[in-house]
C-alpha positions in Angstrom: 117.9 76.1 113.5 115.6 77.9 111.1 115.5 81.6 111.4 112.4 82.2 109.2 109.2 80.4 108.9 107.5 80.5 105.5 103.9 79.5 105.6 101.1 79.6 103.0 97.5 78.6 102.9 97.6 76.4 99.8 100.1 74.7 97.5 98.8 77.2 94.8 100.8 79.8 96.6 104.0 77.8 96.3 105.4 79.7 93.2 105.2 83.0 94.9 106.6 81.7 98.3 109.5 79.9 96.6 110.8 83.4 95.6 111.1 84.3 99.3 112.8 80.9 100.0 115.3 81.6 97.1 116.3 84.8 98.5 116.8 83.5 101.9 118.9 80.7 100.3 121.1 83.3 98.6 121.8 85.0 101.8 122.4 81.7 103.7 119.4 82.2 106.1 117.8 78.9 107.3 114.1 78.5 106.9 111.2 76.1 107.1 108.4 76.2 104.7 105.0 74.7 105.1 101.2 74.8 104.2 98.7 75.5 106.9 95.1 76.6 106.4 94.2 79.0 109.2 90.6 78.3 108.3 90.6 74.5 107.6 93.1 73.5 110.2 93.0 76.1 113.0 94.5 73.7 115.7 97.4 72.9 113.6 97.8 76.6 112.7 97.7 77.7 116.3 100.4 75.1 117.4 102.5 76.5 114.4 102.3 80.1 115.5 102.5 79.5 119.2 105.8 77.3 118.9 107.5 79.5 116.2 109.6 81.6 118.8 110.7 78.3 120.5 111.7 76.9 117.2 114.0 80.0 116.8 112.0 81.9 114.1 112.9 85.5 114.1 110.5 86.3 111.4 107.5 84.7 109.7 106.7 85.3 106.1 103.0 84.3 105.6 101.5 84.3 102.0 97.7 84.2 101.8 95.0 84.9 99.0 91.4 85.9 99.2 90.4 86.5 102.9 94.0 86.4 103.7 93.8 85.7 107.4 97.1 83.8 107.8 99.5 86.7 108.1 97.3 88.6 110.5 96.7 85.5 112.6 100.4 84.8 112.8 101.0 88.4 114.0 98.3 88.1 116.6 100.2 85.0 118.1 103.7 85.3 117.2 105.5 88.1 119.1 108.3 88.9 116.5 107.9 90.5 112.8 105.5 88.9 110.4 105.6 89.8 106.8 102.4 89.3 104.7 102.6 88.4 101.1 99.3 89.1 99.4 98.7 86.4 96.7 97.1 87.2 93.2 93.4 85.9 93.1 91.4 85.2 90.1 88.3 87.0 91.2 89.8 90.4 92.4 93.4 90.2 91.3 94.9 90.0 94.7 93.5 93.4 95.8 91.2 91.5 98.2 94.3 89.9 99.7 96.1 93.1 99.9 93.5 94.9 101.8 93.0 92.0 104.1 96.6 91.9 105.1 97.3 95.6 105.5 94.1 96.6 107.4 95.2 95.1 110.7 94.0 96.6 113.8 96.1 98.6 116.0 98.7 96.8 118.1 98.9 93.9 115.5 101.1 95.0 112.7 101.8 92.9 109.6 104.7 94.3 107.2 103.1 93.8 103.8 104.8 93.6 100.5 103.3 93.9 97.0 100.8 91.4 95.4 102.9 88.4 94.6 105.9 90.0 96.3 107.5 86.8 97.5 111.2 88.1 96.7 110.8 91.3 98.5 109.4 89.5 101.5 112.6 87.4 101.5 114.7 90.6 101.3 112.9 92.3 104.1 113.1 89.1 106.3 116.9 89.2 105.6 117.0 93.1 106.5 115.2 92.5 109.8 117.7 89.8 110.7 120.6 91.8 109.6 119.9 94.3 112.3 121.9 92.0 114.6 124.0 90.1 112.0 126.9 92.1 110.5 127.9 89.3 108.1 124.4 89.3 106.7 124.4 93.0 106.6 127.5 92.9 104.4 125.9 90.3 102.1 122.8 92.6 101.6 125.0 95.5 100.8 126.8 93.5 98.2 123.4 92.4 96.8 122.3 96.1 96.5 125.6 96.8 94.6 124.8 94.0 92.2 121.3 95.4 91.7 122.8 98.8 90.8 125.5 97.1 88.4 122.6 95.3 86.7 120.8 98.6 86.0 124.1 100.3 84.8 124.7 97.5 82.3 121.3 98.0 80.9 121.7 101.7 80.7 125.1 101.2 78.9 123.5 98.8 76.4 120.7 101.4 75.7 123.4 104.1 75.1 125.3 101.8 72.8 122.5 101.8 70.3 122.1 105.6 70.2 119.9 106.3 73.3 120.6 109.8 74.8 120.2 110.4 78.5 117.2 112.8 79.1 119.6 115.1 81.1 121.9 115.5 78.1 119.0 116.6 75.9 118.1 119.6 78.0 
């Protein structure tokens, strides 16, 4: 049974939302991904959001650009966490999407990541689920160590070509 629903308003959002899916796959979290326009097919959208809890979703990740109503409407209907992913737009660079998603009325929160932040949405969904899944929490801790190791490797490469640590130059 899928634990995360990934929904987007258009197939043009797919490259960003695939990043969320890739993170969920890395952590072994089942998900379902679909395209639903809140504006062009409100009846289908309403059925999706209304049935998400019954389907076993613990989190919905919703990506949207422009008016970006999809995440907020999910949050209005779905009683569990919703993560909004503002999608970059040609006209305003995604700032319009960001503002639409973060400016939710009191009582209808949407956790919002950066513009085109699909990967962070996947990580946040995993962390939410890990609050009651010890095995998943261990995977997330391991992932964080891998991130640290990657930065340390880059630091060592810089030092190998003569870079001096700022603190050493004081």
